C-alpha positions in Angstrom: 5.4 -10.8 -1.0 5.6 -9.2 2.4 4.1 -5.8 3.3 7.6 -4.2 3.5 8.4 -5.4 0.0 5.0 -4.3 -1.3 5.1 -0.8 0.2 7.8 0.8 -2.0 5.9 -0.1 -5.2 2.7 1.6 -4.0 1.7 5.3 -4.5 2.6 7.7 -1.8 -0.8 7.8 0.0 -1.5 5.0 2.4 -3.6 4.0 5.4 -2.3 1.7 8.0 -4.7 -0.3 10.2 -4.6 -2.9 12.8 -7.5 -5.3 12.5 -8.2 -8.9 13.5 -8.1 -10.2 9.9 -5.0 -11.5 8.3 -4.6 -8.4 6.2 -3.4 -6.3 9.1 -1.8 -3.7 6.9 -4.2 -2.1 4.5 -2.4 0.6 2.5 -5.1 2.6 0.8 -4.0 2.2 -2.9 -7.4 1.9 -4.5 -8.4 -1.5 -5.9 -6.6 -2.5 -9.1 -8.6 -4.9 -11.1 -7.0 -6.9 -13.9 -9.6 -7.9 -16.5 -9.0 -10.6 -19.1 -6.6 -8.6 -21.3 -3.5 -8.2 -19.1 -2.6 -4.8 -20.5 -5.9 -3.1 -19.2 -6.1 -2.0 -15.6 -8.8 -0.1 -13.8 -7.8 1.9 -10.7 -10.4 2.9 -8.1 -10.5 6.5 -6.7 -9.2 7.2 -3.2 -11.8 7.4 -0.5 -12.7 10.9 0.5 -11.4 10.5 4.0 -7.8 9.9 2.8 -6.4 13.4 2.7 -2.8 13.0 3.8 0.2 11.1 2.4 -0.1 8.5 5.2 -3.0 8.0 7.5 -3.4 5.6 10.4 -6.7 3.8 11.0 -8.7 3.8 14.2 -7.2 0.5 15.2 -3.7 2.0 15.3 -5.0 5.0 17.2 -6.8 2.8 19.7 -3.8 0.6 20.4 -1.6 3.6 20.8 -4.0 5.1 23.3 -4.4 1.9 25.2 -0.7 1.0 25.4 0.2 4.6 26.5 -2.6 5.2 29.0 -3.2 1.8 30.4 0.1 0.0 30.0 2.3 3.1 30.5 4.4 2.5 27.4 6.6 5.5 26.6 6.7 6.9 23.1 9.9 5.3 22.0 8.8 1.8 23.1 5.4 2.3 21.4 7.2 3.3 18.2 9.5 0.2 18.4 6.5 -2.1 19.1 4.4 -0.9 16.2 7.4 -1.1 13.8 8.6 -4.6 15.0 5.2 -6.3 15.4 3.1 -4.6 12.7 5.6 -3.0 10.3 4.0 0.4 10.9 6.5 3.2 10.7 5.1 5.6 13.3 7.0 8.7 14.5 7.0 9.8 18.2 5.3 13.0 16.9 2.4 11.0 15.4 2.1 9.1 18.7 1.9 12.4 20.6 -0.7 13.8 18.2 -2.9 10.6 18.6 -2.6 10.8 22.4 -3.7 14.5 22.4 -6.7 13.7 20.1 -7.7 10.9 22.6 -7.4 13.4 25.5 -9.6 15.9 23.7 -12.2 13.2 22.9 -12.2 12.0 26.6 -12.4 15.5 28.2 -16.2 15.7 28.3 -16.4 12.3 30.0 -13.8 13.3 32.6 -15.8 16.5 33.3 -19.0 14.5 33.7 -17.3 12.2 36.2 -15.9 15.2 38.1 -19.4 16.6 38.5 -21.0 13.3 39.4 -18.3 12.1 41.8 -16.7 15.1 43.5 -13.6 14.4 45.5 -13.9 14.7 49.3 -11.1 16.6 50.9 
């Protein structure tokens, strides 16, 4: 079963992640354990950090930041690449939000570099 076939049968919350393992897509559904009697199922609770219908892991945010800032990929091409290569349905608005979060995280480092290495005019 492919990830795209599996996704509609899952609950509405999910977490997408890009990682080096073969399970690139890790929707956060909680572990379902089938004990010996087939009719009994135990379902694990959602982790506390899952608080939205869909969340993207740090790997997705990292690749978006890298491809946008270093490779200069525009939003629409980033969206297409993530959908085609990883099956991750990411909107241009989500891409914009991720890039703004990265900019906020990087601001103190940029300020430190500005102080340490002033520009000569």
